C-alpha positions, -999 to +999 in steps of 0.1 A: +010+199-231-010+226-216-044+237-226-055+274-227-086+273-250-115+297-244-137+268-237-115+258-209-112+292-194-150+296-196-154+267-169-137+289-143-171+301-127-171+315-092-181+280-081-153+261-096-129+287-083-143+281-049-140+243-053-104+244-065-094+266-035-108+240-010-090+211-025-057+231-028-058+241+009-061+204+019-036+194-006-058+169-026-054+169-063-083+177-085-085+172-121-113+173-148-119+137-161-132+117-192-155+130-216-151+166-207-114+165-214-120+149-248-146+177-256-122+203-246-093+189-266-118+190-296-126+225-292-161+217-279-176+231-248-186+201-227-223+196-216-211+180-184-178+183-164-168+153-141-140+157-117-116+132-103-095+135-071-072+117-047-095+127-017-117+098-006-155+103-001-150+107+036-124+132+032-144+152+008-175+150+030-155+163+060-138+191+039-172+204+024-190+202+055-166+221+076-167+248+048-205+250+050-210+235+014-242+217+007-240+181-004-267+167-026-277+133-039-255+108-018-263+079-040-230+078-058-212+078-025-204+039-024-189+044-059-170+073-047-189+101-060-196+133-040-220+160-055-213+195-040-235+226-047-216+260-047-229+292-064-259+275-079-238+249-097-234+213-090-199+196-090-198+159-093-162+148-079-152+110-079-124+095-059-099+077-081-105+039-081-095+004-092-120-024-102-115-051-079-143-075-089-162-070-123-191-094-136-196-077-170-222-053-156-211-039-122-178-035-106-167-036-069-142-006-066-114+002-042-100+038-039-066+048-050-045+078-053-029+065-085-041+085-116-026+058-140-045+029-123-078+050-127-071+057-163-064+020-168-099+010-158-117+034-184-130+021-216-116+039-246-085+059-249-100+093-259-121+089-225-091+079-203-075+115-200-074+141-172-068+177-173-052+199-144-068+230-135-037+247-148-045+231-182-018+203-180-028+172-199-024+139-182-026+112-208-013+077-201-025+058-232-022+081-261-058+093-260-048+127-273-030+112-305-061+090-311-083+117-309-062+139-334-061+110-358-098+101-351-091+066-339-112+048-315-093+022-293-099+004-262-076+012-232-051-019-230-066-051-243-101-049-258-113-082-247-105-074-210-121-040-210-153-055-227-156-082-202-155-057-173-187-042-187-202-056-220-221-024-226-185-010-237-191-029-270-221-004-278-200+026-264-173+017-289-197+019-317-213+052-303-177+069-302-169+056-335-198+073-349-190+105-331-153+106-337-141+085-367-137+101-400-148+071-423-165+038-419-146+006-417-114+021-400-114-004-372-085-026-357-090-061-367-084-073-330-109-050-317-135-064-340-125-100-331-127-093-293-163-078-298-175-107-318-161-132-292-179-112-264-212-101-282-231-127-263-224-108-230-248-081-239-275-106-233-272-099-197-272-061-199-305-045-192-326-031-219-326+003-206-290+007-207-287-007-241-315+015-254-296+047-240-265+037-261-283+025-293-303+057-296-271+077-296-255+053-322-287+057-345-282+096-344-244+096-352-223+093-382-216+061-400-250+046-388-256+023-417-219+009-415-222+004-377-256-015-379-243-036-406-214-044-384-237-054-356-252-079-377-218-092-390-203-094-353-235-113-341-245-084-318-280-076-333-297-107-316-287-099-281-301-063-283-336-067-296-329-062-333-345-087-358-326-116-368-335-109-405-333-071-403-339-053-436-306-042-442-311-028-477-340-006-465-320+006-435-292+016-459-316+035-483-335+053-453-304+063-434-292+079-466-326+097-470-328+109-435-291+122-431-299+160-426-335+157-412-328+152-375-351+121-372-360+104-339-338+074-331-370+050-337-375+065-372-340+053-382-345+021-365-379+011-379-364+008-414-348-024-403-382-039-394-405-059-416-437-059-395-451-049-362-438-081-342-403-066-347-415-034-330-431-056-302-400-076-297-376-046-294-400-033-269-398-064-249-361-065-249-354-027-246-385-014-227-387+015-251-414+044-243-450+040-253-445+072-275-416+052-292-434+022-297-464+038-313-440+058-337-426+025-347-459+008-353-473+037-373-442+037-395-444+000-401-480+004-410-480+034-431-446+038-447-456+023-481-491+033-485-494+068-471-472+085-497-473+119-518-502+122-544-491+127-579-500+162-595-504+196-579-512+186-543-487+160-532-493+170-495-530+160-496-529+123-484-508+134-455-532+164-447-563+141-451-548+115-429-543+141-402-577+156-405-593+122-400-571+110-373-584+109-337-553+101-321-529+126-303-495+135-320-504+124-354-488+155-368-453+145-354-457+110-365-464+123-400-434+147-398-413+114-390-429+095-419-418+122-443-383+120-429-382+083-433-395+088-470-368+115-476-392+141-486-374+170-473-396+197-492-428+181-482-416+181-446-410+218-446-445+225-463-461+201-438-445+218-407-456+250-420-493+240-427-517+250-402-545+226-396-577+244-405-607+241-380-642+229-393-662+260-395-696+244-390-710+232-356-741+213-344-755+246-332-755+258-366-775+228-380-800+233-351-805+269-363-814+254-396-840+231-381-821+199-379-832+185-344-822+150-339-789+141-327-785+113-351-792+135-381-769+163-369-742+137-367-747+125-402-750+160-417-718+171-400-700+139-414-714+148-451-702+184-448-667+172-434-664+151-465-674+181-488-650+204-469-621+178-474-630+175-511-625+214-515-591+211-498-604+226-466-612+259-484-652+260-481-663+285-455-694+282-433-719+298-458-709+276-487-711+244-465-746+254-452-760+260-487-744+227-498-764+211-468-796+223-485-787+205-518-777+175-499 
């Protein structure tokens, strides 16, 4: 098959044409690899384009240096990756390789010129394809068929692929949530292999797990996939509570579907209390902002709710006005998403926080001189202003002070 889609044609920038020319001159093969091929075949413009080649890192360095091309970030070199910069664009190009030794986390690699062997060491069939620069598809494991029928399968034997890198369990879930059409369409032997190897996730760093988990939480079928994590004994190894509240999770994931929540907002619905947030942080090393959001939601999700009557937003507005913390408004937006309050969320996002119209200077002009008295008076006026729905202006408030 030959791809001629507009998304594919759009990749041919002056930079890519120059790179292709250099490789052709030296008779090294160069193809687009992995996720970018999957995206192009799905009619999506890829965010990142990775390339694979038969040239070794040393051969690439020599070729680029001779052509006066700048090389950047040589950290990937021992894994076979060279990054070249041409025409203000970076090109990440990796030598074909075979895994010689794997320990479930890292692999020792050996370079090869065999495209089939390189495809064989990739995780999922939909990620194991290559695309020649003439549009020819190289597909050794029926990845294109799987992509068209929206099937997620490991390359070769699931257990072997997983044991090479246990994080692939979560990558399986992530791509299932991205590509599969409906929940529950798994091959039984794949689920069996995941269950038997779940414990391997205990040895994977929290940071790597959190990157994958966040993507799962924002994908499709999230309720099904998280329920599956519990059924297959994965949850305990990735920082999720043993007794996660799956009913609340099912309810919230339904509420939140079209509201673009943060991953932490979705995940918090599993938690019963703040200890669950702390334990997640210990295992996954989440950011301070993520931890604070989790703690906020656990604390306020049931008590900070809309008011009956004509001013449903008032409790949220009052909370925001009383808060002394940064980012309270964004936390309240996430709380409204959690609660499935789509209309209130829109109104809250459009609401401008009013500024309190009276200052200490105004009170001094009225003869209130001691600092303590000014503080007390300001607080009383703030309370009156709040009661008025933040509508009273300076004159009304100061005349109110006389009565007080």
